[in-house]
N, C-alpha and C positions, 0 to 999 in steps of 0.2 A: 503495497498500500504506501503510495504518495505522502510522506509530510512534512515536504516543504510544500507552504504553498504558495509560495514567489514564484516555484514552475508549473505550471494551469497542462495536465494532460490529456489527450487530444487520445478515442480510440476512433479508429475506421474498422468498422464490418467491410470486410470485401467482397464479392460474389466466389462462390470457390471455395474462400475460407470460414471455417469454424470458432476459431479464435480471431478479435480484430487485431490488428498494429494499431501498435500505441506508438507515440513522440509528446515531447512536449516542448513548451513552449514560454517564454516570460509571462506570469500571467497580466500585468500592467500592461502587454505590448496590445496594442489595436488591430494588429495583423499578426496575435499570436497563431489563428488557426490556418493564414497561409503560411508561417514559418516550419509548423508543426508538415505542412501537407509536403512544403519541400521537405523532408527530411524522409520521410515513407515515400517520395519520390527519389531519391539521392536514394535510398535502400531497394527498392524492388521495382518493379519490373509492373508497374500498376498504369493505370489512367482513371482520369474520373469519372467514367463510366464506369469502374469497375465499384462503387462506393455508391453501399447501400442503404448506412446507418456514422451519422458522424459524434459522439457520446464527447464533455467538451468536463472537465470540473469546474470552469466560473461559467456564468454567463456568456456567450461570446457579444462580441461588440456591435457598435451597429456595419464598422468597417468586414468584418467578418461574418457580417449575413449578410450580408453584398456577399462575398468574395462563396457563400456557401451555393445562394441562390445562380451567381456565373455557375460555378465548374460545376455544381452536385443537383441541379435543381431536383427537386419531389424529394428529394432522400429523409429522413428520419433525423431528427436534433434533438437531445438533448444534455440536461446539464445538470449543476450539483447547486451550486451557490450563485447565487447573486449577484451581478456587478454591479458594487458602487460606482458613484459618480466619481470627478478624478478626486473629493478631496477623502473619499473616507476607506482608504484602502489599508491603515493600520486597523480600523476598527475589524471589516470583513475578512483581515488576517486573520484576527488572533478570534474574533466567531469561528472560525474554522478551523481552526488551530482548536481550541475547545469541539467540534463536535467531532472533530476526525481522534480528538483522543478518548474520548468517551469515546464511540464504536468499535477505539479498540482495543476499551477496557475487558480485559475477560469476564463474561455473567457466576454472578454467584452460582459456589454450591451447593445442593441440598447433603449435609451431612452428619454423621453422629456427633451427638456432645455430650460428654461427663460434666451431669450436676453434681456437685459437692454441696453434702445442706447444708454447712459450715462459708458458702460463698457468699456475698455479700448481697448477689444475687438472686441466692434462694427462692426470694420469697414471689418469684418471675415462673417457676417452676410448676408451679398450683397453677397457674392460666395458661398450660401448653399442656400438651398430652406427652407422657412420658414413661416411662419400663421402669422402674424400682428393680436394678441389678442388685444394692446391696440394701434393704428395707430400712429406711429414716437413714442412709447413709450417705449414694453412692445410685442414681440416676442414667436414664440416657434418654436423649430429645432429637429430633430434629431440627437444621436451623442452616437456615443460610451464610454462608459466609467466602467472605472474596472483597473483594479493594470498593466495592461500592458497600459496602457496611462498615462501621464504626467498628460495631463489635456484633458477635451473633446477635440473628433476630430468632428470635424461634415459629417457627412455621407450622402452621394450623391447619394446612390441605394439604396436599400431592404436589409435588418441584411441575412447575410449569412450564412451559419451554414457550418458548418466543423469537420471533423473527427478524431479524434487525435489519434495518433498511441501512445499507448502505450509506445515502445521502437520503434525501427528498430529490426527488426526479421529474425533470417538467423540459412543456417543452416553449424553446423561446415566442416569447407570442410576434 
């Protein structure tokens, strides 16, 4: 995963290839997509008509939208992050870094946790399903454990599976 928000990654889906071809260019460049396409053309024998879709991490500039309309008419275009105004890049980069870090963090795991009757948090045990191992002294409960929880949080339901989207995908208007 790209974590350098100053470099905009582009993915060009091409006829006949299962995986997209990826290239990058400076995020703030008004012609970033044109630069990325030049990289792809220099590395592969492809023509504009081979392109079926274009993904960009950042919303294309007006110049890039014009380039796409001219070079790849009718292709599907998607992006993840809104392009800010000229003075908004610092805040946009900070927000993108926050989103990418959040998405890179592993999900908490549901694990067994031992609870001692002498624990300062022993009163919590009465509020959650648990099984005594040594009656009145030691019990086991399930808890979500991971970086998104400062301390284990008791789980009263079965583990949940969540589909995380890498980022919201939108088509430029």
